[in-house]
C-alpha positions in Angstrom: -60.3 -19.7 -100.4 -57.8 -20.4 -103.3 -57.5 -17.9 -106.2 -55.9 -19.3 -109.3 -54.8 -17.4 -112.4 -52.7 -20.4 -113.4 -50.3 -22.6 -111.6 -47.5 -20.0 -111.5 -49.8 -17.4 -110.0 -51.6 -19.6 -107.5 -52.1 -17.9 -104.2 -54.0 -18.4 -101.0 -55.8 -15.4 -99.5 -56.2 -16.6 -96.0 -58.0 -13.7 -94.3 -59.3 -10.2 -94.7 -60.0 -8.4 -91.4 -61.8 -5.0 -91.1 -60.0 -2.9 -88.5 -62.1 0.2 -89.4 -63.9 1.7 -92.4 -60.5 2.8 -93.8 -58.1 0.2 -92.4 -57.9 -3.5 -93.3 -55.7 -6.4 -92.3 -54.9 -8.9 -95.1 -53.1 -12.2 -94.6 -51.8 -14.0 -97.7 -49.9 -17.2 -98.2 -47.7 -17.9 -101.2 -47.5 -21.6 -101.8 -44.2 -23.4 -101.6 -44.4 -24.8 -105.1 -44.9 -21.3 -106.6 -41.8 -20.1 -104.7 -39.7 -23.1 -105.6 -40.7 -23.0 -109.2 -39.5 -19.4 -109.5 -36.2 -20.2 -107.6 -35.4 -23.1 -110.0 -36.3 -21.0 -113.0 -33.9 -18.2 -111.8 -31.1 -20.7 -111.0 -31.4 -22.3 -114.5 -31.0 -18.7 -115.9 -28.0 -18.2 -113.7 -26.5 -21.5 -114.8 -26.7 -20.5 -118.5 -25.0 -17.2 -117.8 -22.5 -18.0 -115.0 -18.8 -18.2 -115.9 -17.3 -20.4 -113.1 -13.6 -21.3 -113.3 -13.1 -24.9 -114.5 -16.4 -25.1 -116.3 -17.6 -23.9 -119.8 -20.3 -21.2 -119.8 -23.6 -22.9 -119.3 -22.1 -26.2 -118.1 -21.6 -25.5 -114.4 -23.3 -28.2 -112.3 -26.5 -27.0 -110.6 -25.2 -28.0 -107.2 -22.4 -25.5 -107.6 -24.8 -22.8 -108.9 -27.1 -23.5 -106.0 -24.3 -23.2 -103.5 -22.8 -20.1 -105.0 -26.0 -18.1 -105.8 -28.8 -19.9 -103.9 -29.3 -17.4 -101.1 -29.2 -14.3 -103.2 -31.6 -15.9 -105.8 -34.0 -16.7 -102.9 -34.0 -13.1 -101.8 -34.5 -11.9 -105.3 -37.4 -14.2 -105.9 -39.1 -13.1 -102.7 -38.6 -9.5 -103.5 -40.3 -10.1 -106.9 -43.2 -12.5 -105.7 -44.3 -10.7 -102.6 -45.5 -7.5 -104.2 -46.9 -9.4 -107.2 -48.9 -11.7 -105.1 -50.0 -9.0 -102.6 -51.5 -7.0 -105.6 -53.3 -10.1 -106.8 -54.8 -10.8 -103.3 -55.8 -7.2 -102.9 -57.4 -7.1 -106.3 -59.3 -10.4 -105.8 -60.4 -9.3 -102.3 -62.0 -6.1 -103.9 -59.8 -3.7 -102.0 -58.3 -0.5 -103.3 -55.3 0.6 -101.2 -54.6 4.3 -101.0 -51.0 3.9 -99.9 -48.1 1.4 -99.6 -49.0 -1.3 -97.1 -47.4 -1.9 -93.7 -46.0 -5.3 -93.1 -47.4 -6.4 -89.7 -45.7 -9.8 -89.6 -44.3 -12.4 -91.9 -43.4 -16.1 -91.3 -39.8 -17.1 -91.5 -38.9 -18.2 -95.0 -37.9 -21.9 -95.1 -37.3 -23.5 -98.5 -40.1 -25.9 -99.4 -42.8 -24.4 -97.1 -45.4 -21.7 -97.8 -44.7 -18.1 -97.0 -47.3 -16.3 -94.9 -47.5 -12.5 -94.6 -49.9 -10.1 -93.0 -50.3 -6.5 -94.2 -52.1 -3.4 -92.8 -53.5 -1.1 -95.5 -55.5 2.1 -95.9 -58.6 1.9 -98.1 -61.2 4.3 -99.4 -64.1 5.0 -97.0 -67.6 3.9 -98.1 -69.2 6.7 -100.1 -71.9 4.8 -101.9 -74.6 7.3 -100.8 -72.6 10.3 -102.1 -75.0 12.6 -104.2 -73.6 15.5 -106.1 -76.5 16.3 -108.5 -78.1 19.7 -108.4 -76.0 21.3 -105.6 -76.9 25.0 -105.2 -74.1 27.5 -105.5 -74.1 31.3 -105.6 -74.0 32.7 -109.1 -70.9 34.9 -109.5 -71.5 37.5 -112.3 -68.3 38.2 -114.3 -67.7 41.4 -116.4 -64.6 43.4 -117.4 -64.6 47.2 -117.1 -62.8 49.5 -119.6 -60.6 50.8 -116.8 -59.3 47.2 -116.2 -58.5 46.9 -120.0 -56.5 50.1 -119.9 -54.7 49.1 -116.7 -53.7 45.8 -118.4 -52.4 47.6 -121.4 -50.3 49.9 -119.3 -48.9 46.9 -117.5 -48.0 45.3 -120.9 -46.3 48.5 -121.9 -44.3 48.5 -118.6 -43.2 44.9 -119.4 -41.9 46.0 -122.8 -40.1 49.1 -121.4 -36.4 49.4 -122.0 -33.7 51.4 -120.1 -31.8 54.0 -122.1 -28.9 56.2 -121.1 -29.8 59.8 -120.4 -27.7 63.0 -119.7 -30.1 64.3 -117.1 -30.6 64.5 -113.3 -31.6 61.3 -111.5 -35.4 60.9 -110.9 -37.3 58.2 -109.1 -37.4 55.0 -111.4 -34.1 55.6 -113.0 -31.6 52.8 -113.2 -28.3 54.0 -111.8 -24.8 52.6 -111.5 -22.7 54.0 -108.7 -19.4 53.4 -106.9 -19.4 54.0 -103.2 -17.3 53.9 -100.0 -18.7 53.9 -96.4 -17.5 54.6 -92.9 -17.8 50.9 -92.2 -14.4 49.1 -92.6 -14.2 47.0 -95.7 -17.6 48.2 -97.0 -17.1 49.4 -100.6 -19.1 49.0 -103.8 -18.1 49.3 -107.4 -20.5 49.4 -110.4 -23.4 48.8 -108.2 -26.7 48.9 -110.2 -30.1 49.6 -108.6 -33.4 51.3 -109.4 -33.9 54.5 -107.5 -37.0 54.3 -105.4 -37.0 50.5 -104.9 -34.9 47.8 -103.3 -33.5 47.3 -99.7 -32.8 50.9 -99.0 -34.4 53.5 -96.7 -36.2 56.5 -98.2 -33.4 58.9 -97.2 -31.0 56.8 -99.3 -33.2 57.3 -102.4 -33.7 61.0 -101.6 -30.0 61.6 -101.6 -29.7 60.4 -105.2 -32.6 62.4 -106.7 -31.2 65.3 -108.6 -27.7 64.0 -108.9 -25.9 63.9 -112.3 -23.5 61.6 -114.0 -19.9 61.8 -112.6 -21.1 63.7 -109.5 -19.5 62.8 -106.2 -21.3 63.4 -103.0 -21.7 62.3 -99.4 -24.8 61.5 -97.3 -25.9 59.5 -94.3 -28.7 57.0 -94.2 -30.2 54.9 -91.3 -31.2 51.3 -92.2 -34.0 49.9 -90.0 -33.6 46.5 -88.2 -34.9 43.6 -90.3 -34.2 45.3 -93.7 -32.6 42.9 -96.2 -29.3 44.7 -96.4 -25.8 44.3 -95.0 -26.4 47.7 -93.4 -29.6 46.7 -91.5 -29.8 48.3 -88.1 -26.9 50.8 -88.8 -26.4 54.4 -89.6 -24.1 54.6 -92.5 -22.2 57.4 -94.1 -21.7 57.1 -98.0 -19.3 58.7 -100.3 -20.8 58.0 -103.6 -20.1 58.7 -107.3 -22.7 58.4 -110.1 -21.2 56.3 -113.0 -24.2 56.0 -115.3 -28.0 56.9 -115.5 -30.6 55.0 -117.5 -34.2 56.0 -117.7 -37.2 53.7 -118.5 -38.6 54.1 -122.0 -42.2 53.0 -122.0 -43.5 52.4 -125.5 -46.6 54.2 -126.7 -49.9 52.2 -126.7 -50.8 52.4 -130.3 -51.2 50.2 -133.4 -47.5 49.6 -133.7 -47.5 48.4 -130.1 -50.4 46.1 -130.8 -48.5 44.7 -133.8 -45.8 43.4 -131.4 -48.5 41.1 -130.0 -49.7 39.8 -133.4 -52.7 42.1 -133.5 -53.9 44.0 -136.5 -54.4 47.2 -134.5 -55.0 48.7 -131.0 -58.7 47.9 -131.1 -57.9 44.2 -131.8 -55.4 44.1 -128.9 -57.9 45.6 -126.5 -60.4 42.9 -127.5 -57.8 40.2 -126.8 -56.9 41.7 -123.5 -60.6 41.8 -122.7 -61.0 38.1 -123.6 -57.9 37.2 -121.4 -59.2 39.2 -118.4 -62.7 37.6 -118.9 -61.2 34.1 -119.0 -59.2 34.7 -115.8 -62.3 36.1 -114.0 -64.4 33.1 -115.1 -61.7 30.8 -114.0 -61.7 32.4 -110.5 -65.5 32.4 -110.3 -65.6 28.7 -111.2 -63.1 28.0 -108.5 -65.2 29.9 -105.9 -68.3 27.9 -107.1 -66.4 24.6 -107.0 -65.2 25.4 -103.5 -68.8 25.9 -102.4 -69.8 22.5 -103.8 -66.9 20.7 -102.1 -67.8 22.5 -98.8 -71.3 21.2 -99.1 -70.3 17.7 -100.0 -67.8 17.5 -97.1 -70.6 18.9 -94.7 -73.2 16.4 -95.9 -70.9 13.4 -95.9 -69.1 12.6 -92.6 -66.5 9.9 -93.3 -63.4 8.5 -91.7 -60.1 9.6 -93.1 -57.4 7.0 -93.9 -54.7 7.4 -91.2 -51.7 6.9 -93.4 -53.0 9.3 -96.1 -53.7 11.9 -93.4 -50.4 11.6 -91.8 -48.5 11.9 -95.1 -50.4 15.1 -95.9 -49.6 16.5 -92.4 -46.0 15.7 -92.9 -45.9 17.4 -96.3 -47.5 20.6 -94.9 -45.1 20.7 -91.9 -42.2 20.3 -94.4 -43.6 23.3 -96.4 -44.0 25.5 -93.3 -40.4 24.8 -92.3 -39.1 25.4 -95.7 -41.0 28.7 -96.3 -41.0 30.2 -92.8 -37.9 28.5 -91.3 -40.3 27.7 -88.4 -38.6 26.2 -85.3 -41.6 25.0 -83.5 -41.9 21.3 -82.6 -43.6 18.9 -85.1 -46.5 18.4 -82.6 -47.1 22.2 -82.5 -47.0 22.4 -86.3 -49.2 19.4 -86.6 -52.0 21.0 -84.6 -51.7 24.0 -86.9 -51.8 22.3 -90.2 -54.2 19.4 -89.2 -57.4 21.2 -90.4 -55.8 22.0 -93.7 -54.6 18.5 -94.2 -58.0 17.0 -93.3 -59.7 19.3 -95.8 -57.2 18.3 -98.5 -57.5 14.6 -97.9 -61.3 14.8 -97.9 -61.1 16.6 -101.3 -58.8 14.0 -102.7 -61.1 11.2 -101.5 -64.2 12.8 -103.0 -62.4 13.4 -106.3 -61.2 9.8 -106.4 -64.6 8.4 -105.7 -66.3 10.6 -108.2 -63.7 9.7 -110.9 -64.2 6.0 -110.2 -68.0 6.3 -110.2 -68.1 8.4 -113.5 -65.4 6.3 -115.1 -63.2 9.3 -115.6 -59.9 8.5 -117.3 -56.8 10.4 -118.3 -55.2 10.2 -121.7 -51.5 10.3 -122.5 -52.1 13.4 -124.5 -53.8 15.1 -121.5 -50.7 14.3 -119.4 -48.4 15.8 -121.9 -50.5 19.0 -122.2 -50.6 19.3 -118.4 -46.8 19.0 -118.1 -46.4 21.6 -120.8 -48.8 24.0 -119.0 -46.9 23.6 -115.8 -43.6 24.1 -117.6 -45.0 27.4 -119.1 -46.2 28.6 -115.8 -42.8 28.2 -114.1 -40.8 29.0 -117.3 -38.9 25.7 -117.2 -38.7 22.8 -119.6 -41.2 19.9 -119.6 -38.4 17.5 -118.9 -37.6 19.6 -115.8 -41.3 19.3 -114.6 -41.2 15.5 -115.0 -37.8 15.3 -113.2 -39.1 17.5 -110.3 -42.2 15.3 -109.7 -40.2 12.0 -110.1 -37.6 13.2 -107.6 -40.2 14.5 -105.2 -42.9 11.8 -105.2 -41.3 9.0 -107.2 -44.2 9.2 -109.8 -46.3 11.6 -111.8 -49.4 10.9 -109.6 -49.5 14.6 -108.4 -49.9 15.7 -112.1 -52.6 13.1 -112.6 -54.4 14.4 -109.5 -54.5 17.9 -111.0 -56.1 16.6 -114.2 -58.6 14.5 -112.3 -59.6 17.5 -110.1 -60.1 19.7 -113.1 -62.3 17.1 -114.7 -64.3 16.6 -111.5 -64.7 20.4 -111.2 -66.1 20.7 -114.7 -68.5 17.8 -113.9 -69.8 19.2 -110.6 -70.2 22.7 -112.1 -72.2 21.3 -115.0 -74.5 19.5 -112.4 -74.8 22.5 -110.0 -77.8 24.9 -109.8 -77.0 28.5 -109.7 -78.6 30.8 -107.1 -79.0 34.3 -108.5 -78.2 37.2 -106.3 -81.0 39.6 -105.0 
């Protein structure tokens, strides 16, 4: 059947074939007159701009323009028309592709004849019977103990601590600067700074420093275990060391002055704000747990086919993550079997979220996108521009950020419809 927007957008959708619930074959035909009209329009534009020796600008005969630029214009026109008319056909066929289509075959392009192309595309499974009203989840009580508030205040004080020079013997936690030589050829250190009691050193290394004073020179041996992140891993090393400087951590008192640094009137006000922050974090975790219960029940109650292309893309992403994080050298097939359950769960989640968003008419505003980018930037302590660049370089779009927002909206919706089951 023919679908006409106007003459320029005339297109023939020849066939839609269902390969499976989530895979369709679509054949389209772009009429010869549509292609030729676009070629002629582009050639006329070229004629107006071309500067050919022997002719004034805009006066080159069309026959010369055709001979000089015809083939490249044909390629450019097809590169423009095929995606455009594919999208028109897909829309008018009522299909919603989940990924880029795969070209199965295409007729040879001959000027003056229609162009026929066949595509394979993944589409959403049929979830018309999905019901997410009144799903029962466990209630998760949330409270904040006084001990948690005090612990959080101590952590804040630790974060505000500064190191100040002391004329005293070294204790655990001091920041020391040392020079050293070892019995390993070429292994020396000058103005090396580290915190006593932490870092890639064995316990006997730290024990040898405790009690030492500034300018003191001493010798000791330390055995570094295999696998330790140190140039001395797996070796017994003799050090000749000199203490250059000692700094000790100065933790501020938790009082009204300390509270003022956080914009609070007094310590009581700071405690209340810390409590609110802890409560918010616990509520967020509780909501995530309840949301996970809901998604588990939806997945269990709705058995649907997963789009092959979408699943493979997620599997490949997870394999790449495993290799990047663990430097895993297993074969792709071995890793595929390991990550497949996680990929299937992730894809099912995405499909459910997309379906609910469409059914409920959930949209994302530009302001919500900006705020999400800013939130991500704050979390990773980078600029919003760097966040945008990262996603554009990684995925070619900001779709992943949109998915985060859609999921948050769906989570809020499902939690509002859920029924809480109180504990015994």
